[in-house]
C-alpha positions, 0 to 999 in steps of 0.5 A: 532496487539494486543500484546497478550502474549502466554498463558504460559506467560500471565496467572497469575499463581498460587503460589506453594502450600507451601514453607515449605519443612520440613518433621516435618512441622516446618517453615524454618528460614527466610534465608532458605525461601529466598533461596527457593524463589530465587531458586525454581519455585515460583520466576519464577512465580513471574516474569511471574506475573510481566510481565503479569501486565506490571511491566517489569523493576521489572521483569528484576530486579528479573531475574538479581537477579535469575542469581546472585544466579546461576539460568540461564535457557532457561525459564528465558531467554524467560521471559527476552526476553518478558520483553525487547520486551515490553520495545521496547529493540528490539535488546536484545529481538531478540538476546534472542529469536533467542538463544532459537529457537533450544530448547524446547522454540522454539514455544514461541520464534518464537511467540515473534519474530513475535510480534517484526516484526509485526509493521515493516515487516509483511511478516517476522512476519507472517513467524515467527508466522507460525513457532510458530503455527507449534510447538504449534498448540493448543496455542490460542494466537499463532493462534489468532496472526497469524490470525490477522497478516494475516488479516492485510496483506489482506490475508483473506482466510489464516486468516480464519482457524487461527482465526476460530481455535482460536475461537473454541479452546477458545469459551469464549475468546472475543478477538478471537470472535471479531477478527473473526467478524472483518474478516467477516466484511472485507470479506463482510460476513454480515450474518456471522457477525450477526450470530457470534454477536448474538451467543456471545451476542455482543451489538450494541456498540461493533459491531460499535467499531469492524466496526471502527477497520475493517475500520482502518485495510482496510485503512492501507492495501491500495491495498495490499489485496491478495486472497489466 
């Protein structure tokens, strides 16, 4: 599975419009600005950006700094779990995700658990990804990752609505379109492959690469294809 992150975590978020909260319009002293940066949403956005850019150790350093200044929120724990998952610190990441399952970040936490397990226990990963989709049914990455996991498991009929929903929710997403094309290749629906490719303007080279990926998935499946 491709390690796509949830939209809430993978998108590069815009910084707040202003760090200056003075009613007189004057610029706060440098120390005051530092306090605002460390206690306000700008710091959280900075951590998100670091994770999106692969700066996982730097993100953890900023999370530690935020906690040192009294900030320990569910959102911060989710960001820490994401960073540790990417660093393959599985035990720490899983503990953080599981601590969030009863709260407002349950959807992203289940998604993170699914991505943790996808390489070692595909059935468990699918179960966690389903829980994520149930909580956030319009999240494109959740749908796409669930569909891809089902496709890897050879459960093509179940993968179809998930990947189709992701492609319709994000019609400009190349990864969603490509995953749906791969599924059509695996199902032997060449007419659908050509229709999707033509509608998206996919090149012959792109189709060749997707066929190679479909063959790789088929080889990994062995005889585990399930029609359900």
